[in-house]
Every structure is written in structure tokens, then in C-alpha cells.
C-alpha positions, 0 to 999 in steps of 0.5 A: 500500500502506498504511503501517503506521506511520500513526497519529493525531497523526502529522505528515507532509508531503504533496502535494495531488493533487486535490479530492474531492466533499466539498470536501477535498483528496486526497493518496495519498502515504501509500498510502491516500487522505488527506483534508485541508480548506482545501488546493488541488491543487498545495499541499505541506503539513504535516498532522497526522493525526486519523483513520486507517482501513484504507482512508483517513485524514484530516489537519488542515492545519498549515503550507503549505510550498509554495502551489499556483498555484490559491490565492486570497486568501479574501474572508472573515476568518473563512474559516479557522474558518467552515464556511459556505464551503469554497473561498474559498481557490481561484481562481474559475476553478479552482473551476469546473474542479474542479466539472466534474471532480467531476461527471465522477469521480462518473459514472465511479466511482459510475455506472460510465459511460464518459466518452468517451460522455457530454459533461460540459460546462464549468461555467457561471460565476456572474456574482456570486461574492459577495453572491449568496445569497438565503437563509440559516439561522443556528443560535443559542446563548448563550456559556457563562454569558452572556446574549449571543446568537451566530448564525452557521455551525458550524465544519466537521464540528463543532457549535462556532458561529462568530458571523457579523457580515458574510458575503461571500456574502449581500447586506448587508441580510441582515447588517443584519437578522441583527445587529439580531435579535441585538441586539433579542433580547438587549435584551428578555431572550429566550433562545437554544436549548441543544440539549443541555438542549433549553431556550431559545427561539430555535433559528434565524434564517432570512433570505430576501432578494428581489433584486427588492424589496430586502427581507428576510423574517425567520423566527424558529424557536422551541423551542415547540410550537404548532399554531395562533395560540391556542397562541402567544397563550398562550405565556409569552414572547408579550408579550416577543416581540411587543415585540421584533418590533415594535421590529425592524419599526419600526427595520429598513427592510430588513425586509419582515416577520417570521414565527415557525416552531415546532419543539419536537422534539429533533434537527437538523431546522430547521423545524417544521410550523407557521408564524405571521405576526407582523408585516408581510408573511408572504411575499416576491416574487422575479422571475426574468427572462431577458435573452435576446431569443430566449425568449418575451416573458413570460420577458423581462418576468419571472415573479413568485414569491410565496414563503412563509418555508419555501418551497424556492427556488434560493439564487442568483437570477441563476443560477436564471435560467440554470438555467431557460434550460438546461432550456428549451433542452433542451425546445426542441431536440426541435422539437415544436410543443407538447410535454406536460411533467411537472415532477416534484418541482415545488416552487413551480413555477419550472420548470413556469411557465418551460416553460409558454410552450413547452408545451401542458400542464404537470403539476407534481407535488409532495408537500409541501402548502405547496409546492403551495399556493405553486405554485398561487398562482404559477400565478395570479400569472403568469396561466398557464392550462396549468399544473396542480399535483398533490399527491403523491409522483412514484411514486404520482401519475405512474402514475395520470395516464398514462392521460390524459397522454402526456408528451413531456418529464419534468423531475426536480429531486429533493432531495439524496437523489435519486430512489427506485427506484419513482419511476425506474420510473414515470418510465421507464414513462411513456416520454417522448422526453426526461428532464431531470434537475436535480441538486444532488448528483452522487453520487445523480445518477450512481447514478440515471442508472445505474438509468435506463439499466439499464431496458429496456421493450417498445416495442410492436414485439416485436423491439425494446426502449426504453431511455434513454441519458445524452446530456450533463451541464451543470454550473452554479455556483449555489454559488460559494465552496463545493464544491456543484455543480448540474447539468442532465442530458439523457437521450434515449429510444432503441430497442434 
């Protein structure tokens, strides 16, 4: 029952019982769920309430009165203020346990699943809990009344920028490039973006690191409208920017190349539609390579991926390999001699190419033209003859190809928003033996699994229907020190 005495600004003592999907600790001692950041289950803390609603409250941590045994020393000195990582204060084993529990609770409360009937496996740990990120995007600003350049992450739930010099979850080369960009930008008198006034030039510093090449591809996101190279050449800042970029390339050995992306729109969208190479390489190559001797030689030798500055690629390279191994095993379990696979939301083709050695044919469906272009390049780069890319939305392309393609397996790797109802219907209508759902958002995963399971289709026998049941969910930690969790779910076709 809600305590009518709860009010904003009130200081109270609570015990933290669990972690929510958004990373906060939860206490129910007040009669309603009370959410607190940067706490651990088992903590006894003093908090100050700053948001009190009918059904929940939020509090700010003031003092730790009794620390939890699950606490750890954060490796970053900026942990208390930076919103980039949320769980550095938790032991790594507890992070893994908490991610498994978050998946389970999402399935139970959002998907309404009986957890006794679904195997939610233990979270697969990352070998690297630090220095693992291969991509980062840093917003930029001037301190008030100064020409200095700050770049970093925002404080949790705010637009207050925390200036970053060293980030423990990214390789040192990315730290070096980030600092050099700020120094050179200041030296050449170039400006940073002011989102309130929609003025200033540099909006974001985007870094992509290749562990294979040990190089960084830098993309400068600029507040300027440009749709072609001539637009850039005519820009009033092009000469100063050209000089800054030349200095960066000459003096920063970690750089593979520099690109400019143009985004003149107001709002939180990071990237614009046009990207222009400025110096050095306009792409960077990464290699995904298994250490498992039971997998095909091509995967042991490694697959090469040529990535443009705006391509989607998993941020944890080592764990991306483990993710692909889980998907491979889920296909191999069917023991089909040469299955036909559809890779929906295919991106640059990582899943499609990883499965090409076990499949007779792989159809990769992707709606973003730039990703399709990258995917086709990667098909050629790896000499894959049985992977075909189709441009378009899954809900549009899949029904069009069903007359010609009989899919044994459909793999989904959608964005955080999950799968549309139309796409779910198209996937189930295709009647694959197995659906493999890769998710970075356990809330939309649980929702979509419930929608898939509720569909029943005629089997051809008038007495039977075909449906799908969730068999197992495998969480995998692609994002150590944060609350984000990736998972691979296997659904089996059955007759009912």
C-alpha cells in the first residue's frame, strides 16, 4: 500500500531488493516500487526522493549505510557522474546473474510465459570486461563562454556532458584519437554544436576501432547540410577543416582515416544521410574468427568485414564471435544436410556469411541501402557464392520470395524496437522448422515471442494446426559494465 506521506525531497532509508531492466535498483519498502541508480541488491541506503507517482517513485542515492556483498570497486573515476556505464559498481559475476534474471522477469511479466517451460540459460561471460568496445559516439559542446571543446557521455537521464579523457571500456587508441580531435579542433578555431541555438559545427565524434588492424576510423558529424562533395567544397569552414584533418592524419598513427557525416536537422538523431571521405581510408576491416576446431575451416581462418563509418556492427568483437557460434549451433542441431536460411534484418551480413558454410542458400534481407551495399561487398570479400542480399523491409520482401524459397531456418536480429506485427506474420507464414531470434532488448523480445506463439496456421492436414513454441533463451554479455543484455532465442515449429 502506498504511503501517503511520500513526497519529493523526502529522505528515507531503504533496502535494495533487486535490479530492474533499466539498470536501477528496486526497493518496495515504501509500498510502491522505488527506483534508485548506482545501488546493488543487498545495499541499505539513504535516498532522497525526486519523483513520486501513484504507482512508483524514484530516489537519488545519498549515503550507503550498509554495502551489499555484490559491490565492486568501479574501474572508472568518473563512474559516479558518467552515464556511459551503469554497473561498474557490481561484481562481474553478479552482473551476469542479474542479466539472466532480467531476461527471465521480462518473459514472465511482459510475455506472460511460464518459466518452468522455457530454459533461460546462464549468461555467457565476456572474456574482456574492459577495453572491449569497438565503437563509440561522443556528443560535443563548448563550456559556457569558452572556446574549449568537451566530448564525452551525458550524465544519466540528463543532457549535462561529462568530458571523457580515458574510458575503461574502449581500447586506448580510441582515447588517443578522441583527445587529439579535441585538441586539433580547438587549435584551428572550429566550433562545437549548441543544440539549443542549433549553431556550431561539430555535433559528434564517432570512433570505430578494428581489433584486427589496430586502427581507428574517425567520423566527424557536422551541423551542415550537404548532399554531395560540391556542397562541402563550398562550405565556409572547408579550408579550416581540411587543415585540421590533415594535421590529425599526419600526427595520429592510430588513425586509419577520417570521414565527415552531415546532419543539419534539429533533434537527437546522430547521423545524417550523407557521408564524405576526407582523408585516408573511408572504411575499416574487422575479422571475426572462431577458435573452435569443430566449425568449418573458413570460420577458423576468419571472415573479413569491410565496414563503412555508419555501418551497424556488434560493439564487442570477441563476443560477436560467440554470438555467431550460438546461432550456428542452433542451425546445426536440426541435422539437415543443407538447410535454406533467411537472415532477416541482415545488416552487413555477419550472420548470413557465418551460416553460409552450413547452408545451401542464404537470403539476407535488409532495408537500409548502405547496409546492403556493405553486405554485398562482404559477400565478395569472403568469396561466398550462396549468399544473396535483398533490399527491403522483412514484411514486404519475405512474402514475395516464398514462392521460390522454402526456408528451413529464419534468423531475426531486429533493432531495439523489435519486430512489427506484419513482419511476425510473414515470418510465421513462411513456416520454417526453426526461428532464431537475436535480441538486444528483452522487453520487445518477450512481447514478440508472445505474438509468435499466439499464431496458429493450417498445416495442410485439416485436423491439425502449426504453431511455434519458445524452446530456450541464451543470454550473452556483449555489454559488460552496463545493464544491456543480448540474447539468442530458439523457437521450434510444432503441430497442434
